[in-house]
C-alpha positions as CSV (number, residue, x, y, z in Angstrom):
1,M,0.0,0.0,0.0
2,H,1.3,3.5,-0.9
3,I,2.1,5.5,2.2
4,P,2.8,9.2,1.5
5,V,5.9,10.5,3.2
6,L,5.7,13.5,5.6
7,L,2.1,14.0,4.6
8,K,1.1,16.1,7.6
9,E,4.1,18.4,7.1
10,V,3.5,18.7,3.4
11,L,-0.1,19.8,4.0
12,E,1.0,22.3,6.7
13,Y,3.4,24.0,4.4
14,L,1.4,23.9,1.2
15,Q,-1.7,25.1,3.1
16,P,-4.3,23.8,0.5
17,K,-7.6,25.7,0.7
18,D,-11.0,25.6,-1.0
19,G,-10.7,26.1,-4.8
20,Q,-7.0,26.1,-5.0
21,N,-5.0,24.3,-7.7
22,F,-1.8,22.2,-7.1
23,I,0.7,20.4,-9.3
24,D,2.0,17.0,-8.2
25,C,5.0,16.4,-10.4
26,T,5.4,12.8,-9.2
27,I,1.9,11.7,-8.5
28,G,2.9,8.0,-8.1
29,G,0.3,6.3,-5.8
30,G,-1.6,9.6,-5.3
31,G,-1.3,9.7,-1.5
32,H,-0.4,13.3,-1.3
33,S,-2.6,14.4,-4.1
34,F,-5.9,12.9,-2.9
35,K,-5.4,14.3,0.5
36,I,-4.7,17.8,-0.9
37,L,-7.9,17.4,-2.9
38,S,-9.9,16.8,0.3
39,Y,-8.8,20.3,1.4
40,T,-9.6,22.1,-1.9
41,E,-13.2,20.8,-2.3
42,P,-15.3,21.4,-4.2
43,N,-13.5,23.0,-7.1
44,G,-9.8,22.8,-6.5
45,K,-7.8,20.7,-9.0
46,I,-4.6,18.7,-9.2
47,L,-2.4,18.4,-12.2
48,G,-0.8,15.0,-11.7
49,I,2.4,14.2,-13.6
50,D,4.2,10.9,-13.7
51,L,6.8,9.4,-16.1
52,S,5.4,5.9,-15.4
53,S,2.5,5.0,-17.7
54,E,1.6,2.2,-15.2
55,A,1.3,4.8,-12.4
56,I,-0.9,7.0,-14.5
57,K,-3.2,4.1,-15.4
58,K,-3.7,3.1,-11.7
59,I,-4.3,6.7,-10.7
60,D,-6.9,7.1,-13.5
61,E,-8.8,4.1,-12.1
62,Q,-8.7,5.7,-8.6
63,R,-10.0,9.1,-9.8
64,R,-12.8,7.4,-11.7
65,S,-13.8,5.3,-8.7
66,L,-13.8,8.4,-6.5
67,N,-15.6,10.5,-9.1
68,L,-12.8,12.9,-9.3
69,K,-12.1,12.9,-13.0
70,E,-13.0,16.6,-13.4
71,R,-10.6,17.6,-10.6
72,V,-7.6,15.4,-11.4
73,I,-5.8,16.1,-14.7
74,L,-3.3,13.3,-15.5
75,V,-0.2,13.6,-17.7
76,N,2.2,10.8,-18.6
77,D,5.3,12.9,-19.0
78,N,8.6,14.0,-17.5
79,F,8.4,16.7,-14.9
80,A,11.4,18.3,-16.7
81,N,8.8,19.4,-19.2
82,L,6.8,21.2,-16.5
83,Q,6.4,24.5,-18.2
84,E,5.2,22.9,-21.4
85,I,2.8,20.6,-19.5
86,V,1.2,23.5,-17.6
87,E,0.8,25.5,-20.8
88,R,-0.6,22.6,-22.8
89,N,-3.3,21.9,-20.2
90,S,-4.0,25.6,-19.5
91,F,-3.6,24.9,-15.8
92,S,-3.9,28.2,-14.0
93,P,-3.6,29.6,-11.4
94,V,-1.1,27.4,-9.6
95,N,-1.1,27.7,-5.8
96,G,1.5,25.1,-5.1
97,I,3.9,22.5,-6.6
98,L,5.0,19.3,-5.0
99,L,7.9,17.0,-6.0
100,D,8.3,13.8,-4.1
101,L,11.5,12.4,-5.5
102,G,11.3,9.0,-3.8
103,L,11.2,5.8,-5.8
104,S,7.7,4.5,-5.6
105,S,7.0,1.2,-3.8
106,D,5.2,-0.1,-6.8
107,L,8.3,0.3,-9.0
108,I,10.4,-1.6,-6.5
109,E,7.9,-4.3,-5.8
110,N,6.1,-4.9,-9.1
111,S,8.0,-3.4,-12.1
112,G,10.5,-6.3,-12.6
113,R,13.0,-3.7,-13.9
114,G,15.8,-4.2,-11.4
115,F,15.4,-1.2,-9.1
116,S,16.3,-3.3,-6.0
117,F,19.3,-5.4,-5.4
118,M,17.1,-7.5,-3.1
119,R,15.4,-9.1,-6.2
120,D,16.7,-11.2,-9.1
121,E,15.6,-9.1,-12.0
122,V,16.9,-7.8,-15.3
123,L,19.1,-4.6,-15.0
124,D,16.8,-2.1,-16.7
125,M,15.9,0.7,-14.2
126,R,13.9,2.8,-16.7
127,F,11.0,4.7,-15.1
128,D,9.2,4.4,-18.4
129,P,10.6,1.9,-21.0
130,E,8.5,3.6,-23.7
131,S,10.3,6.9,-23.5
132,N,13.9,5.8,-22.9
133,N,16.3,3.4,-24.7
134,L,19.1,3.5,-22.2
135,T,19.1,0.8,-19.6
136,A,21.4,-0.1,-16.6
137,Q,22.4,-3.2,-18.5
138,G,23.5,-1.1,-21.4
139,I,25.6,1.1,-19.1
140,I,27.2,-1.8,-17.3
141,N,28.1,-3.7,-20.5
142,Q,29.0,-0.9,-22.8
143,Y,30.4,2.1,-21.0
144,S,34.2,2.4,-20.5
145,E,35.9,1.7,-17.2
146,R,36.6,5.4,-16.8
147,T,32.9,6.4,-17.4
148,L,31.6,3.7,-15.0
149,K,34.0,5.0,-12.3
150,E,32.8,8.5,-12.8
151,I,29.1,7.5,-12.6
152,F,29.6,5.5,-9.4
153,W,31.6,8.3,-7.8
154,R,29.5,11.3,-9.0
155,Y,26.0,9.8,-8.4
156,G,26.7,7.3,-5.7
157,E,29.7,8.9,-3.9
158,E,31.2,5.4,-3.7
159,K,34.8,5.3,-2.6
160,Y,35.4,1.9,-4.2
161,S,34.2,3.1,-7.6
162,N,37.5,2.4,-9.3
163,K,37.8,-1.1,-8.1
164,I,34.1,-2.0,-9.0
165,A,34.5,-0.5,-12.4
166,Q,37.6,-2.5,-13.1
167,E,35.9,-5.7,-12.1
168,I,32.9,-5.0,-14.2
169,V,35.0,-4.5,-17.3
170,R,37.0,-7.7,-16.5
171,V,33.9,-9.9,-16.0
172,R,31.9,-8.6,-18.9
173,K,34.7,-9.7,-21.3
174,R,33.7,-13.3,-20.5
175,K,30.0,-13.0,-19.9
176,K,27.4,-10.2,-20.2
177,I,26.2,-8.8,-16.9
178,Q,22.4,-8.9,-17.2
179,T,20.8,-9.2,-13.8
180,T,20.7,-7.5,-10.4
181,V,22.1,-10.7,-8.8
182,Q,25.0,-10.9,-11.2
183,L,26.0,-7.3,-10.5
184,S,25.5,-7.7,-6.7
185,E,27.6,-10.9,-6.5
186,L,30.3,-9.3,-8.6
187,I,30.6,-6.4,-6.2
188,K,30.5,-8.6,-3.1
189,G,33.3,-10.8,-4.7
190,V,35.7,-8.0,-5.6
191,L,35.4,-6.2,-2.3
192,G,35.5,-9.1,0.0
193,F,35.7,-8.1,3.7
194,R,35.3,-4.4,2.7
195,F,31.8,-5.1,1.3
196,H,28.8,-3.5,3.0
197,I,25.2,-3.5,1.8
198,K,25.2,0.3,1.5
199,I,27.7,-0.1,-1.3
200,L,25.1,-1.9,-3.4
201,A,22.6,0.9,-2.6
202,R,25.0,3.5,-3.8
203,I,25.9,1.7,-7.0
204,F,22.2,1.0,-7.8
205,Q,21.4,4.6,-7.1
206,S,24.0,5.9,-9.4
207,L,22.9,3.7,-12.3
208,R,19.2,4.7,-11.8
209,I,20.1,8.4,-11.7
210,T,22.1,8.0,-14.9
211,V,19.5,6.0,-16.8
212,N,16.7,8.5,-16.0
213,L,18.7,11.8,-16.0
214,E,17.2,12.4,-12.5
215,L,19.3,15.3,-11.4
216,E,19.1,17.1,-14.7
217,N,15.3,16.8,-14.7
218,L,15.1,18.1,-11.2
219,R,17.1,21.2,-12.1
220,Q,14.9,21.9,-15.0
221,A,11.7,21.5,-13.0
222,L,13.1,24.0,-10.4
223,I,13.8,26.5,-13.1
224,S,10.3,26.2,-14.5
225,S,8.7,26.6,-11.1
226,V,9.9,30.2,-10.8
227,D,7.7,31.2,-13.8
228,I,4.8,29.0,-13.0
229,L,4.2,30.0,-9.4
230,P,2.5,33.4,-8.7
231,P,3.4,35.5,-5.6
232,S,2.6,33.5,-2.4
233,G,2.7,30.3,-4.4
234,R,4.7,27.5,-2.7
235,I,6.9,24.7,-3.8
236,A,7.6,21.6,-1.6
237,I,10.2,19.1,-2.4
238,L,10.9,15.7,-0.8
239,S,14.4,14.4,-1.5
240,Y,16.0,11.2,-0.4
241,H,19.7,11.5,-0.9
242,S,22.3,14.2,-0.6
243,L,22.7,14.9,-4.3
244,E,19.0,15.8,-4.7
245,D,18.9,17.7,-1.4
246,G,22.0,19.7,-2.3
247,I,20.5,20.8,-5.7
248,V,17.3,21.9,-4.0
249,K,19.1,23.8,-1.2
250,R,21.4,25.6,-3.5
251,F,18.6,26.5,-5.9
252,F,16.4,28.0,-3.1
253,R,19.3,29.9,-1.7
254,G,20.3,31.3,-5.1
255,E,16.8,32.2,-6.4
256,S,16.0,35.7,-5.3
257,T,12.3,35.3,-6.0
258,F,11.9,32.6,-3.4
259,K,11.7,32.9,0.4
260,I,12.9,29.8,2.2
261,L,10.3,28.6,4.7
262,T,12.3,25.6,6.1
263,K,15.6,26.9,7.5
264,K,16.5,23.3,8.1
265,P,15.0,20.4,6.1
266,I,12.0,18.7,7.8
267,T,12.7,15.0,8.5
268,P,10.3,12.1,9.5
269,S,9.6,11.4,13.1
270,S,10.7,8.1,14.7
271,E,7.1,7.1,14.7
272,E,6.7,7.6,10.9
273,I,9.9,5.7,10.2
274,K,8.6,2.8,12.2
275,K,5.4,2.8,10.1
276,N,7.2,3.4,6.8
277,S,10.9,2.5,6.8
278,R,11.4,3.9,3.3
279,S,10.7,7.4,4.7
280,R,13.9,7.4,6.9
281,S,16.1,9.3,4.5
282,A,13.4,11.9,3.4
283,K,14.1,15.6,3.7
284,L,11.4,18.2,3.0
285,R,12.3,21.7,1.9
286,V,9.7,24.4,1.1
287,A,9.9,27.9,-0.5
288,E,7.5,30.6,-1.3
289,K,7.4,32.9,-4.3
290,I,7.7,36.6,-3.3
């Protein structure tokens, strides 16, 4: 079941009211959006964006069953195209924007595309296979040792990047690396006693970020938000690792038209983490257009 992260805090900062309109750039399971809609009855709307066509189909079923078709506009697209999406749908005024950058539970549990090293799946990692030809398998088997090292270091901040990249190139000469288990066992084998489960998390993160251009897309969405939001409009962003959080923090500090509302990022309580362990690394930052 989808459990929205920091829901109470997101609502407190976005302050949804009767008749207001919000954009959920990563609508996913819809947890945040449907709660926002309950505060904006009867006429407030949500523009829900998701790169996953599967997510959009499931949300479409929910909005129909809840008789919310007129209040939920769904778009299967990349939030990097936020400005174009808003214009194309004539969605105005916009009172707030939400970006939840976490990987949805549905992608991990049911996609079969290798997002988790805990499952034996093909190394794919594309959020939407229909819109992207680059896969994690392609990166692992085709990129140079130097490029692999740079990816693991830049997007995973992994100190054993060089050693892991060398081993990948050595192994793939004999046999193509196709699955999550193959890659995980390779990393465990080359690192020996130095291995830690967090290393797998960092390597998988770096591959996923590269496949989906996640950081570039985030930067573009932030730039677009400046023009989309009117004065007093708010943007709330949930990030889950230091690279995302750093981009958001620097953007808010460097953008003169935004007033930062969260001097320090908001993090989940111990109670929330107990209920939803995937929320443990979440950080919420919020800014208001002035």
